N, CA, C, O and the ligand as a Tripos MOL2 file, in Angstrom:
@<TRIPOS>MOLECULE
protein
  257   255    65     0     0
PROTEIN
NO_CHARGES

@<TRIPOS>ATOM
      1 N           0.8450   -1.1830   -0.0130 N.3       1 MET1
      2 CA          0.0100   -0.0470    0.0200 C.3       1 MET1
      3 C           0.8500    1.2210    0.0190 C.2       1 MET1
      4 O           1.8120    1.3130    0.7820 O.2       1 MET1
      5 N           0.5190    2.1970   -0.8110 N.am      2 PRO2
      6 CA          1.3350    3.3930   -0.9010 C.3       2 PRO2
      7 C           0.9430    4.4000    0.2370 C.2       2 PRO2
      8 O          -0.1620    4.3520    0.7770 O.2       2 PRO2
      9 N           1.8560    5.2660    0.5530 N.am      3 VAL3
     10 CA          1.6100    6.3650    1.5000 C.3       3 VAL3
     11 C           1.2690    7.5460    0.6780 C.2       3 VAL3
     12 O           2.0580    7.9560   -0.1740 O.2       3 VAL3
     13 N           0.1070    8.1190    0.9010 N.am      4 TYR4
     14 CA         -0.3640    9.3300    0.1940 C.3       4 TYR4
     15 C          -0.3660   10.4830    1.2180 C.2       4 TYR4
     16 O          -0.4310   10.2900    2.4320 O.2       4 TYR4
     17 N          -0.2920   11.6770    0.6470 N.am      5 GLU5
     18 CA         -0.4820   12.8700    1.4620 C.3       5 GLU5
     19 C          -1.8800   13.4530    1.2020 C.2       5 GLU5
     20 O          -2.3280   13.5600    0.0600 O.2       5 GLU5
     21 N          -2.5660   13.8330    2.3270 N.am      6 PHE6
     22 CA         -3.8780   14.4460    2.1950 C.3       6 PHE6
     23 C          -3.8390   15.7540    2.8830 C.2       6 PHE6
     24 O          -3.1240   15.9680    3.8620 O.2       6 PHE6
     25 N          -4.6600   16.6580    2.3210 N.am      7 GLU7
     26 CA         -4.7100   17.9710    2.9630 C.3       7 GLU7
     27 C          -6.1860   18.1890    3.3460 C.2       7 GLU7
     28 O          -7.0850   18.0800    2.5120 O.2       7 GLU7
     29 N          -6.3940   18.4870    4.5740 N.am      8 CYS8
     30 CA         -7.7180   18.6910    5.0950 C.3       8 CYS8
     31 C          -8.0570   20.1790    5.0820 C.2       8 CYS8
     32 O          -7.1600   21.0200    5.0260 O.2       8 CYS8
     33 N          -9.3350   20.5050    5.1320 N.am      9 PRO9
     34 CA         -9.7610   21.9020    5.0350 C.3       9 PRO9
     35 C          -9.1280   22.8490    6.0460 C.2       9 PRO9
     36 O          -9.0350   24.0540    5.8140 O.2       9 PRO9
     37 N          -8.6960   22.2880    7.1640 N.am     10 HIS10
     38 CA         -8.1230   23.1990    8.1360 C.3      10 HIS10
     39 C          -6.5650   23.3320    7.9310 C.2      10 HIS10
     40 O          -5.8640   23.8790    8.7820 O.2      10 HIS10
     41 N          -6.0800   22.8330    6.8190 N.am     11 GLY11
     42 CA         -4.7000   23.0950    6.4650 C.3      11 GLY11
     43 C          -3.6900   22.0420    6.8900 C.2      11 GLY11
     44 O          -2.4960   22.1680    6.6190 O.2      11 GLY11
     45 N          -4.1820   20.9900    7.5670 N.am     12 LYS12
     46 CA         -3.2690   19.9700    8.0840 C.3      12 LYS12
     47 C          -2.8880   19.0270    6.9480 C.2      12 LYS12
     48 O          -3.7570   18.6220    6.1760 O.2      12 LYS12
     49 N          -1.6040   18.6670    6.8260 N.am     13 ILE13
     50 CA         -1.1830   17.6450    5.8860 C.3      13 ILE13
     51 C          -1.0590   16.3290    6.5940 C.2      13 ILE13
     52 O          -0.3350   16.2160    7.5840 O.2      13 ILE13
     53 N          -1.7310   15.3630    6.1180 N.am     14 ILE14
     54 CA         -1.7170   14.0360    6.7570 C.3      14 ILE14
     55 C          -1.0930   12.9800    5.8570 C.2      14 ILE14
     56 O          -1.5270   12.7720    4.7240 O.2      14 ILE14
     57 N          -0.0910   12.3330    6.3700 N.am     15 GLU15
     58 CA          0.4380   11.2190    5.5590 C.3      15 GLU15
     59 C          -0.1800    9.9420    6.0660 C.2      15 GLU15
     60 O          -0.1710    9.6230    7.2550 O.2      15 GLU15
     61 N          -0.7160    9.2320    5.1020 N.am     16 GLU16
     62 CA         -1.5040    8.0480    5.5530 C.3      16 GLU16
     63 C          -1.2380    6.9070    4.6120 C.2      16 GLU16
     64 O          -1.1490    7.0750    3.3950 O.2      16 GLU16
     65 N          -1.1130    5.7250    5.2160 N.am     17 LEU17
     66 CA         -0.9510    4.5000    4.4300 C.3      17 LEU17
     67 C          -2.3530    4.0010    4.0350 C.2      17 LEU17
     68 O          -3.1140    3.5380    4.8850 O.2      17 LEU17
     69 N          -2.6800    4.0970    2.7610 N.am     18 VAL18
     70 CA         -3.9860    3.8030    2.3200 C.3      18 VAL18
     71 C          -3.9730    2.9000    1.0990 C.2      18 VAL18
     72 O          -2.9810    2.8470    0.3720 O.2      18 VAL18
     73 N          -5.1040    2.1680    0.8630 N.am     19 PRO19
     74 CA         -5.1310    1.3750   -0.3640 C.3      19 PRO19
     75 C          -4.9510    2.2380   -1.6360 C.2      19 PRO19
     76 O          -5.4120    3.3780   -1.6980 O.2      19 PRO19
     77 N          -4.2910    1.6800   -2.6110 N.am     20 MET20
     78 CA         -4.0160    2.3780   -3.8340 C.3      20 MET20
     79 C          -5.3130    2.9310   -4.4600 C.2      20 MET20
     80 O          -6.3080    2.2130   -4.5580 O.2      20 MET20
     81 N          -5.3000    4.1680   -4.8690 N.am     21 GLY21
     82 CA         -6.4390    4.8230   -5.5210 C.3      21 GLY21
     83 C          -7.3440    5.5750   -4.5500 C.2      21 GLY21
     84 O          -8.3500    6.1590   -4.9520 O.2      21 GLY21
     85 N          -6.9820    5.5570   -3.2880 N.am     22 THR22
     86 CA         -7.8080    6.3010   -2.3390 C.3      22 THR22
     87 C          -7.6650    7.7990   -2.5960 C.2      22 THR22
     88 O          -6.5590    8.3360   -2.6640 O.2      22 THR22
     89 N          -8.8040    8.4500   -2.7350 N.am     23 GLU23
     90 CA         -8.8470    9.9230   -3.1310 C.3      23 GLU23
     91 C          -9.0050   10.7730   -1.8840 C.2      23 GLU23
     92 O          -8.5860   11.9310   -1.8760 O.2      23 GLU23
     93 N          -9.5880   10.2370   -0.8490 N.am     24 GLU24
     94 CA        -10.0570   11.0180    0.2580 C.3      24 GLU24
     95 C         -10.0890   10.1920    1.5440 C.2      24 GLU24
     96 O         -10.4640    9.0200    1.5730 O.2      24 GLU24
     97 N          -9.6710   10.8850    2.6050 N.am     25 ILE25
     98 CA         -9.8110   10.2610    3.9360 C.3      25 ILE25
     99 C         -10.4840   11.2410    4.8650 C.2      25 ILE25
    100 O         -10.7130   12.3960    4.5040 O.2      25 ILE25
    101 N         -10.8030   10.7830    6.0650 N.am     26 VAL26
    102 CA        -11.3400   11.6900    7.0730 C.3      26 VAL26
    103 C         -10.1960   12.1040    7.9520 C.2      26 VAL26
    104 O          -9.4510   11.2860    8.4920 O.2      26 VAL26
    105 N         -10.0840   13.4280    8.0780 N.am     27 CYS27
    106 CA         -9.0400   14.0000    8.9510 C.3      27 CYS27
    107 C          -9.2570   13.5030   10.3530 C.2      27 CYS27
    108 O         -10.3590   13.6230   10.8890 O.2      27 CYS27
    109 N          -8.2030   12.9330   10.9780 N.am     28 PRO28
    110 CA         -8.3490   12.4490   12.3420 C.3      28 PRO28
    111 C          -8.5480   13.5570   13.3980 C.2      28 PRO28
    112 O          -9.0150   13.3320   14.5150 O.2      28 PRO28
    113 N          -8.1600   14.7640   12.9600 N.am     29 GLU29
    114 CA         -8.2660   15.9100   13.9450 C.3      29 GLU29
    115 C          -9.5970   16.6180   13.8930 C.2      29 GLU29
    116 O         -10.2030   16.8600   14.9360 O.2      29 GLU29
    117 N         -10.0680   16.9550   12.7160 N.am     30 CYS30
    118 CA        -11.2560   17.7550   12.6220 C.3      30 CYS30
    119 C         -12.4220   17.0240   11.9840 C.2      30 CYS30
    120 O         -13.5200   17.5630   11.8380 O.2      30 CYS30
    121 N         -12.1530   15.7850   11.6090 N.am     31 ARG31
    122 CA        -13.2590   14.9230   11.1260 C.3      31 ARG31
    123 C         -13.8480   15.4410    9.7890 C.2      31 ARG31
    124 O         -14.9990   15.1480    9.4670 O.2      31 ARG31
    125 N         -13.0990   16.1660    9.0600 N.am     32 GLN32
    126 CA        -13.5310   16.6420    7.7540 C.3      32 GLN32
    127 C         -12.8630   15.8610    6.7310 C.2      32 GLN32
    128 O         -11.7990   15.2970    6.9880 O.2      32 GLN32
    129 N         -13.4480   15.7840    5.5130 N.am     33 PRO33
    130 CA        -12.8090   15.0560    4.4400 C.3      33 PRO33
    131 C         -11.5550   15.7370    3.9390 C.2      33 PRO33
    132 O         -11.5740   16.9050    3.5510 O.2      33 PRO33
    133 N         -10.4310   14.9700    3.9540 N.am     34 ALA34
    134 CA         -9.1460   15.5240    3.4710 C.3      34 ALA34
    135 C          -8.9060   14.9240    2.1160 C.2      34 ALA34
    136 O          -9.0540   13.7170    1.9250 O.2      34 ALA34
    137 N          -8.5370   15.7580    1.1760 N.am     35 LYS35
    138 CA         -8.3580   15.3290   -0.2270 C.3      35 LYS35
    139 C          -6.8610   15.0230   -0.4210 C.2      35 LYS35
    140 O          -5.9600   15.6330    0.1550 O.2      35 LYS35
    141 N          -6.6880   14.0020   -1.3030 N.am     36 ARG36
    142 CA         -5.2990   13.5880   -1.6440 C.3      36 ARG36
    143 C          -4.6100   14.7030   -2.3740 C.2      36 ARG36
    144 O          -5.2030   15.3790   -3.2140 O.2      36 ARG36
    145 N          -3.3290   14.8930   -2.0410 N.am     37 ILE37
    146 CA         -2.5210   15.8790   -2.7600 C.3      37 ILE37
    147 C          -1.7480   15.1190   -3.8380 C.2      37 ILE37
    148 O          -1.0220   14.1570   -3.5880 O.2      37 ILE37
    149 N          -1.9570   15.6160   -5.0340 N.am     38 ILE38
    150 CA         -1.0980   15.0680   -6.1220 C.3      38 ILE38
    151 C          -0.1400   16.1610   -6.4810 C.2      38 ILE38
    152 O          -0.5190   17.2710   -6.8530 O.2      38 ILE38
    153 N           1.1710   15.7930   -6.3520 N.am     39 SER39
    154 CA          2.1610   16.8370   -6.5550 C.3      39 SER39
    155 C           3.1150   16.4290   -7.6840 C.2      39 SER39
    156 O           4.2320   15.9810   -7.4230 O.2      39 SER39
    157 N           2.6790   16.5810   -8.9210 N.am     40 PRO40
    158 CA          3.5440   16.2880  -10.0440 C.3      40 PRO40
    159 C           4.6050   17.3820  -10.2300 C.2      40 PRO40
    160 O           5.5910   17.1780  -10.9380 O.2      40 PRO40
    161 N           4.4070   18.4850   -9.6240 N.am     41 CYS41
    162 CA          5.3450   19.6310   -9.7070 C.3      41 CYS41
    163 C           6.7400   19.2110   -9.2200 C.2      41 CYS41
    164 O           7.7510   19.5680   -9.8240 O.2      41 CYS41
    165 N           6.7760   18.4720   -8.1530 N.am     42 THR42
    166 CA          8.0620   18.0320   -7.6570 C.3      42 THR42
    167 C           8.8690   17.2000   -8.6710 C.2      42 THR42
    168 O          10.0730   17.3790   -8.8570 O.2      42 THR42
    169 N           8.1460   16.2990   -9.3000 N.am     43 PHE43
    170 CA          8.8030   15.4920  -10.3000 C.3      43 PHE43
    171 C           9.2470   16.3290  -11.4560 C.2      43 PHE43
    172 O          10.3680   16.1790  -11.9430 O.2      43 PHE43
    173 N           8.3910   17.2070  -11.9050 N.am     44 THR44
    174 CA          8.6860   18.0760  -13.0370 C.3      44 THR44
    175 C           9.9670   18.8730  -12.7690 C.2      44 THR44
    176 O          10.8770   18.9350  -13.5960 O.2      44 THR44
    177 N           9.9970   19.4700  -11.5940 N.am     45 LEU45
    178 CA         11.1770   20.2770  -11.2080 C.3      45 LEU45
    179 C          12.4300   19.4400  -11.1990 C.2      45 LEU45
    180 O          13.4540   19.8280  -11.7610 O.2      45 LEU45
    181 N          12.3500   18.3020  -10.5660 N.am     46 LYS46
    182 CA         13.5400   17.4530  -10.4690 C.3      46 LYS46
    183 C          13.9700   17.0120  -11.7980 C.2      46 LYS46
    184 O          15.1540   17.0870  -12.1270 O.2      46 LYS46
    185 N          13.0210   16.5340  -12.6110 N.am     47 GLY47
    186 CA         13.4140   16.0870  -13.9350 C.3      47 GLY47
    187 C          14.0140   17.1860  -14.8070 C.2      47 GLY47
    188 O          14.9870   16.9750  -15.5320 O.2      47 GLY47
    189 N          13.3970   18.3740  -14.7110 N.am     48 GLY48
    190 CA         13.8370   19.4850  -15.4860 C.3      48 GLY48
    191 C          15.2880   19.8860  -15.1000 C.2      48 GLY48
    192 O          16.1220   20.1860  -15.9540 O.2      48 GLY48
    193 N          15.5240   19.8750  -13.8620 N.am     49 GLY49
    194 CA         16.8620   20.2610  -13.3370 C.3      49 GLY49
    195 C          17.8770   19.3010  -13.8120 C.2      49 GLY49
    196 O          18.9550   19.6780  -14.2720 O.2      49 GLY49
    197 N          17.5160   17.9890  -13.6950 N.am     50 TRP50
    198 CA         18.4770   16.9980  -14.1040 C.3      50 TRP50
    199 C          18.8030   17.0690  -15.6010 C.2      50 TRP50
    200 O          19.9420   16.9080  -16.0380 O.2      50 TRP50
    201 N          17.7620   17.3120  -16.3290 N.am     51 TYR51
    202 CA         17.8870   17.4070  -17.7800 C.3      51 TYR51
    203 C          18.7860   18.5620  -18.1100 C.2      51 TYR51
    204 O          19.7060   18.4260  -18.9160 O.2      51 TYR51
    205 N          18.5340   19.7070  -17.4950 N.am     52 ALA52
    206 CA         19.3400   20.8550  -17.8020 C.3      52 ALA52
    207 C          20.8150   20.6310  -17.5060 C.2      52 ALA52
    208 O          21.6890   21.0170  -18.2830 O.2      52 ALA52
    209 N          21.0740   20.0000  -16.3670 N.am     53 ASP53
    210 CA         22.4350   19.6860  -16.0000 C.3      53 ASP53
    211 C          23.1710   18.8760  -17.0160 C.2      53 ASP53
    212 O          24.2870   19.1810  -17.4380 O.2      53 ASP53
    213 N          22.4400   17.7560  -17.4110 N.am     54 GLY54
    214 CA         23.0040   16.8730  -18.3600 C.3      54 GLY54
    215 C          23.3490   17.6280  -19.6860 C.2      54 GLY54
    216 O          24.4160   17.4500  -20.2730 O.2      54 GLY54
    217 N          22.4200   18.4420  -20.0970 N.am     55 TYR55
    218 CA         22.6210   19.1590  -21.3140 C.3      55 TYR55
    219 C          23.7940   20.0560  -21.2780 C.2      55 TYR55
    220 O          24.5710   20.1270  -22.2290 O.2      55 TYR55
    221 N          23.9380   20.7760  -20.1350 N.am     56 ALA56
    222 CA         25.0170   21.7010  -20.0110 C.3      56 ALA56
    223 C          26.3460   21.0160  -19.9970 C.2      56 ALA56
    224 O          27.3180   21.5080  -20.5710 O.2      56 ALA56
    225 N          26.3960   19.8590  -19.3310 N.am     57 ALA57
    226 CA         27.6290   19.0910  -19.2420 C.3      57 ALA57
    227 C          28.0570   18.5470  -20.6110 C.2      57 ALA57
    228 O          29.2360   18.5480  -20.9650 O.2      57 ALA57
    229 N          27.0700   18.0890  -21.3550 N.am     58 LYS58
    230 CA         27.3790   17.4560  -22.6500 C.3      58 LYS58
    231 C          27.8120   18.4310  -23.7000 C.2      58 LYS58
    232 O          28.9230   18.3850  -24.2280 O.2      58 LYS58
    233 N          26.8520   19.3500  -23.9910 N.am     59 GLY59
    234 CA         27.0470   20.1590  -25.1360 C.3      59 GLY59
    235 C          27.2950   21.6380  -24.8320 C.2      59 GLY59
    236 O          27.2790   22.4930  -25.7180 O.2      59 GLY59
    237 N          27.5170   21.8910  -23.5970 N.am     60 GLY60
    238 CA         27.6300   23.3110  -23.1810 C.3      60 GLY60
    239 C          28.9460   23.9340  -23.7390 C.2      60 GLY60
    240 O          29.8410   23.2610  -24.2510 O.2      60 GLY60
    241 N          28.9690   25.1870  -23.5980 N.am     61 THR61
    242 CA         30.2130   25.8770  -24.0370 C.3      61 THR61
    243 C          31.2810   25.6410  -23.0280 C.2      61 THR61
    244 O          31.0840   25.9110  -21.8440 O.2      61 THR61
    245 N          32.3710   25.1610  -23.4430 N.am     62 LYS62
    246 CA         33.4470   24.8940  -22.5240 C.3      62 LYS62
    247 C          34.2630   26.1870  -22.3110 C.2      62 LYS62
    248 O          34.5550   26.9300  -23.2480 O.2      62 LYS62
    249 N          34.6040   26.4090  -21.0700 N.am     63 PRO63
    250 CA         35.4930   27.5890  -20.7820 C.3      63 PRO63
    251 C          36.8810   27.2590  -21.2470 C.2      63 PRO63
    252 O          37.5790   26.4850  -20.5920 O.2      63 PRO63
    253 N          37.2900   27.7940  -22.3080 N.am     64 ARG64
    254 CA         38.5540   27.5450  -22.9470 C.3      64 ARG64
    255 C          38.6780   26.1820  -23.5720 C.2      64 ARG64
    256 O          39.7170   25.8590  -24.1470 O.2      64 ARG64
    257 ZN         -8.3510   18.5090    9.8200 Zn       65 ZN65
@<TRIPOS>BOND
     1     1     2 1
     2     2     3 1
     3     3     4 2
     4     3     5 am
     5     5     6 1
     6     6     7 1
     7     7     8 2
     8     7     9 am
     9     9    10 1
    10    10    11 1
    11    11    12 2
    12    11    13 am
    13    13    14 1
    14    14    15 1
    15    15    16 2
    16    15    17 am
    17    17    18 1
    18    18    19 1
    19    19    20 2
    20    19    21 am
    21    21    22 1
    22    22    23 1
    23    23    24 2
    24    23    25 am
    25    25    26 1
    26    26    27 1
    27    27    28 2
    28    27    29 am
    29    29    30 1
    30    30    31 1
    31    31    32 2
    32    31    33 am
    33    33    34 1
    34    34    35 1
    35    35    36 2
    36    35    37 am
    37    37    38 1
    38    38    39 1
    39    39    40 2
    40    39    41 am
    41    41    42 1
    42    42    43 1
    43    43    44 2
    44    43    45 am
    45    45    46 1
    46    46    47 1
    47    47    48 2
    48    47    49 am
    49    49    50 1
    50    50    51 1
    51    51    52 2
    52    51    53 am
    53    53    54 1
    54    54    55 1
    55    55    56 2
    56    55    57 am
    57    57    58 1
    58    58    59 1
    59    59    60 2
    60    59    61 am
    61    61    62 1
    62    62    63 1
    63    63    64 2
    64    63    65 am
    65    65    66 1
    66    66    67 1
    67    67    68 2
    68    67    69 am
    69    69    70 1
    70    70    71 1
    71    71    72 2
    72    71    73 am
    73    73    74 1
    74    74    75 1
    75    75    76 2
    76    75    77 am
    77    77    78 1
    78    78    79 1
    79    79    80 2
    80    79    81 am
    81    81    82 1
    82    82    83 1
    83    83    84 2
    84    83    85 am
    85    85    86 1
    86    86    87 1
    87    87    88 2
    88    87    89 am
    89    89    90 1
    90    90    91 1
    91    91    92 2
    92    91    93 am
    93    93    94 1
    94    94    95 1
    95    95    96 2
    96    95    97 am
    97    97    98 1
    98    98    99 1
    99    99   100 2
   100    99   101 am
   101   101   102 1
   102   102   103 1
   103   103   104 2
   104   103   105 am
   105   105   106 1
   106   106   107 1
   107   107   108 2
   108   107   109 am
   109   109   110 1
   110   110   111 1
   111   111   112 2
   112   111   113 am
   113   113   114 1
   114   114   115 1
   115   115   116 2
   116   115   117 am
   117   117   118 1
   118   118   119 1
   119   119   120 2
   120   119   121 am
   121   121   122 1
   122   122   123 1
   123   123   124 2
   124   123   125 am
   125   125   126 1
   126   126   127 1
   127   127   128 2
   128   127   129 am
   129   129   130 1
   130   130   131 1
   131   131   132 2
   132   131   133 am
   133   133   134 1
   134   134   135 1
   135   135   136 2
   136   135   137 am
   137   137   138 1
   138   138   139 1
   139   139   140 2
   140   139   141 am
   141   141   142 1
   142   142   143 1
   143   143   144 2
   144   143   145 am
   145   145   146 1
   146   146   147 1
   147   147   148 2
   148   147   149 am
   149   149   150 1
   150   150   151 1
   151   151   152 2
   152   151   153 am
   153   153   154 1
   154   154   155 1
   155   155   156 2
   156   155   157 am
   157   157   158 1
   158   158   159 1
   159   159   160 2
   160   159   161 am
   161   161   162 1
   162   162   163 1
   163   163   164 2
   164   163   165 am
   165   165   166 1
   166   166   167 1
   167   167   168 2
   168   167   169 am
   169   169   170 1
   170   170   171 1
   171   171   172 2
   172   171   173 am
   173   173   174 1
   174   174   175 1
   175   175   176 2
   176   175   177 am
   177   177   178 1
   178   178   179 1
   179   179   180 2
   180   179   181 am
   181   181   182 1
   182   182   183 1
   183   183   184 2
   184   183   185 am
   185   185   186 1
   186   186   187 1
   187   187   188 2
   188   187   189 am
   189   189   190 1
   190   190   191 1
   191   191   192 2
   192   191   193 am
   193   193   194 1
   194   194   195 1
   195   195   196 2
   196   195   197 am
   197   197   198 1
   198   198   199 1
   199   199   200 2
   200   199   201 am
   201   201   202 1
   202   202   203 1
   203   203   204 2
   204   203   205 am
   205   205   206 1
   206   206   207 1
   207   207   208 2
   208   207   209 am
   209   209   210 1
   210   210   211 1
   211   211   212 2
   212   211   213 am
   213   213   214 1
   214   214   215 1
   215   215   216 2
   216   215   217 am
   217   217   218 1
   218   218   219 1
   219   219   220 2
   220   219   221 am
   221   221   222 1
   222   222   223 1
   223   223   224 2
   224   223   225 am
   225   225   226 1
   226   226   227 1
   227   227   228 2
   228   227   229 am
   229   229   230 1
   230   230   231 1
   231   231   232 2
   232   231   233 am
   233   233   234 1
   234   234   235 1
   235   235   236 2
   236   235   237 am
   237   237   238 1
   238   238   239 1
   239   239   240 2
   240   239   241 am
   241   241   242 1
   242   242   243 1
   243   243   244 2
   244   243   245 am
   245   245   246 1
   246   246   247 1
   247   247   248 2
   248   247   249 am
   249   249   250 1
   250   250   251 1
   251   251   252 2
   252   251   253 am
   253   253   254 1
   254   254   255 1
   255   255   256 2
@<TRIPOS>SUBSTRUCTURE
     1 MET1         2 RESIDUE 1 A MET
     2 PRO2         6 RESIDUE 1 A PRO
     3 VAL3        10 RESIDUE 1 A VAL
     4 TYR4        14 RESIDUE 1 A TYR
     5 GLU5        18 RESIDUE 1 A GLU
     6 PHE6        22 RESIDUE 1 A PHE
     7 GLU7        26 RESIDUE 1 A GLU
     8 CYS8        30 RESIDUE 1 A CYS
     9 PRO9        34 RESIDUE 1 A PRO
    10 HIS10       38 RESIDUE 1 A HIS
    11 GLY11       42 RESIDUE 1 A GLY
    12 LYS12       46 RESIDUE 1 A LYS
    13 ILE13       50 RESIDUE 1 A ILE
    14 ILE14       54 RESIDUE 1 A ILE
    15 GLU15       58 RESIDUE 1 A GLU
    16 GLU16       62 RESIDUE 1 A GLU
    17 LEU17       66 RESIDUE 1 A LEU
    18 VAL18       70 RESIDUE 1 A VAL
    19 PRO19       74 RESIDUE 1 A PRO
    20 MET20       78 RESIDUE 1 A MET
    21 GLY21       82 RESIDUE 1 A GLY
    22 THR22       86 RESIDUE 1 A THR
    23 GLU23       90 RESIDUE 1 A GLU
    24 GLU24       94 RESIDUE 1 A GLU
    25 ILE25       98 RESIDUE 1 A ILE
    26 VAL26      102 RESIDUE 1 A VAL
    27 CYS27      106 RESIDUE 1 A CYS
    28 PRO28      110 RESIDUE 1 A PRO
    29 GLU29      114 RESIDUE 1 A GLU
    30 CYS30      118 RESIDUE 1 A CYS
    31 ARG31      122 RESIDUE 1 A ARG
    32 GLN32      126 RESIDUE 1 A GLN
    33 PRO33      130 RESIDUE 1 A PRO
    34 ALA34      134 RESIDUE 1 A ALA
    35 LYS35      138 RESIDUE 1 A LYS
    36 ARG36      142 RESIDUE 1 A ARG
    37 ILE37      146 RESIDUE 1 A ILE
    38 ILE38      150 RESIDUE 1 A ILE
    39 SER39      154 RESIDUE 1 A SER
    40 PRO40      158 RESIDUE 1 A PRO
    41 CYS41      162 RESIDUE 1 A CYS
    42 THR42      166 RESIDUE 1 A THR
    43 PHE43      170 RESIDUE 1 A PHE
    44 THR44      174 RESIDUE 1 A THR
    45 LEU45      178 RESIDUE 1 A LEU
    46 LYS46      182 RESIDUE 1 A LYS
    47 GLY47      186 RESIDUE 1 A GLY
    48 GLY48      190 RESIDUE 1 A GLY
    49 GLY49      194 RESIDUE 1 A GLY
    50 TRP50      198 RESIDUE 1 A TRP
    51 TYR51      202 RESIDUE 1 A TYR
    52 ALA52      206 RESIDUE 1 A ALA
    53 ASP53      210 RESIDUE 1 A ASP
    54 GLY54      214 RESIDUE 1 A GLY
    55 TYR55      218 RESIDUE 1 A TYR
    56 ALA56      222 RESIDUE 1 A ALA
    57 ALA57      226 RESIDUE 1 A ALA
    58 LYS58      230 RESIDUE 1 A LYS
    59 GLY59      234 RESIDUE 1 A GLY
    60 GLY60      238 RESIDUE 1 A GLY
    61 THR61      242 RESIDUE 1 A THR
    62 LYS62      246 RESIDUE 1 A LYS
    63 PRO63      250 RESIDUE 1 A PRO
    64 ARG64      254 RESIDUE 1 A ARG
    65 ZN65       257 GROUP 0 **** ****
């Protein structure tokens, strides 16, 4: 089972081990439905940075 992050309406981030595909849990603190956070931004940023580095190292302008 994957660990997903959920954000509840009162701003709490909850990490929870839930069955794959779970979209929503009940916040243990305020009893409101907390929605799963999908954060593809992190991957995009990491991938982009890595790509840029590789590019620069391979075909970049060499100093002298
Ligand atoms: Zn809550």
